[in-house]
C-alpha positions in Angstrom: 73.4 104.3 101.0 72.4 107.9 101.5 70.4 106.9 104.6 73.4 105.2 106.0 75.6 108.2 105.5 73.1 110.6 106.9 72.8 108.4 110.0 76.6 108.4 110.3 76.8 112.2 110.0 73.9 112.7 112.6 75.7 110.2 114.9 78.9 112.1 114.7 77.1 115.4 115.3 75.4 114.0 118.4 78.7 112.7 119.7 80.3 116.0 119.1 77.6 118.0 120.7 77.5 115.7 123.8 81.2 116.5 124.2 82.1 112.8 123.8 84.3 113.3 120.8 84.8 110.9 118.0 84.6 107.2 118.8 88.0 105.6 119.2 87.8 103.7 116.0 86.9 106.7 114.0 89.9 108.6 115.5 92.2 105.6 114.5 90.8 105.6 111.0 91.2 109.4 110.7 94.9 109.0 111.9 95.4 106.2 109.4 93.9 108.3 106.5 96.3 111.1 107.3 99.3 108.8 107.5 98.2 107.2 104.1 97.8 110.6 102.6 101.4 111.6 103.7 102.7 108.2 102.5 101.0 108.8 99.1 102.5 112.3 98.9 106.0 111.0 99.7 105.7 108.3 97.1 104.6 110.8 94.5 107.6 113.0 95.2 109.9 109.9 94.9 108.1 109.0 91.6 108.6 112.4 90.2 112.2 112.4 91.1 112.8 109.0 89.6 111.0 110.2 86.4 113.3 113.2 86.2 116.4 111.0 86.6 115.1 108.7 83.9 114.5 111.5 81.5 118.0 113.0 82.2 119.4 109.5 81.6 117.6 109.2 78.3 118.8 112.6 77.2 122.4 111.6 78.0 122.0 108.4 76.2 120.6 110.1 73.1 123.6 112.6 73.1 126.2 109.8 73.5 124.5 107.8 70.7 124.6 110.8 68.4 128.3 111.4 69.3 129.1 107.8 68.6 127.2 107.9 65.3 129.0 110.9 64.0 131.3 110.3 60.9 135.0 110.2 62.0 134.2 108.7 65.5 135.5 105.3 65.8 
């Protein structure tokens, strides 16, 4: 495992020093990683917003339940 990673790093370094740039498949994978990281960040923001909305709804529900359970409300 370590040998494979070292070989990969050396190969990338040789490519870079030769001015050849990253292999096309590596570039595509890196672009995909960036896209997935952005998608993940967007999904996390949406989840956070949904959780905030849920908590607000729960708080409103608690208040309404308390109000309905007050003596004299019917």
